[in-house]
C-alpha positions, -999 to +999 in steps of 0.1 A: +649+162+399+639+199+399+639+220+368+650+257+371+637+277+342+653+308+328+633+328+302+653+348+276+635+375+257+648+384+222+621+409+215+641+439+228+672+429+207+657+416+175+622+431+176+607+396+177+581+380+200+602+349+208+610+336+242+635+307+247+632+286+278+665+271+290+666+248+320+692+234+344+685+201+363+693+199+400+697+165+416+683+164+451+672+132+469+645+151+490+629+168+460+623+138+437+585+139+441+560+114+427+571+092+398+569+059+380+600+041+372+607+011+349+633-012+363+646-047+356+654-071+384+665-107+386+650-133+409+654-170+416+625-192+403+611-198+438+610-161+445+590-150+414+556-154+430+567-139+464+557-103+468+580-098+497+610-109+477+601-086+448+597-056+472+631-064+488+648-064+454+631-032+443+642-015+475+678-027+470+678-017+433+663+018+437+681+025+470+649+040+486+630+029+517+602+004+514+576+029+526+581+050+495+571+022+471+533+022+469+530-006+443+544-022+412+533-038+380+551-066+362+555-056+325+575-086+313+588-118+327+615-139+310+636-169+320+674-166+316+689-201+315+723-193+299+742-205+330+738-233+354+718-211+378+684-203+362+670-169+369+640-149+361+643-114+347+614-091+355+607-057+340+586-038+365+569-005+366+574+009+402+551+035+417+572+057+440+553+081+463+521+077+442+493+052+441+491+028+411+465+037+386+445+009+369+440+014+332+409+000+315+414-008+279+382-012+258+381-023+222+352-013+200+347-039+174+328-031+142+298-050+133+308-074+105+278-096+104+266-081+070+301-081+055+305-094+019+328-124+015+347-128-018 
């Protein structure tokens, strides 16, 4: 998705210093660039731990070649047993044309050893 920006100046008309930015989106498969996409796929129970099966489903769902998918992260995994055929629903963050970034979360706990108890 490419954004085409058009600046409109109102200073000459209304004697103001305001610029409004309007944009039009252009869809082009070759200009998508790097991105992360959240997607939900369904798998059979024996396929959940198979990376090849997950990659195959991502390729089918996103309609892009496998070489553009550089990694994925499973955000949520749930079992759907409403029918006879049990399936897993996976919410996945897919990294397309970019490398996955590992996030380190640290928690700074306060010292409560001298806290008063009531």
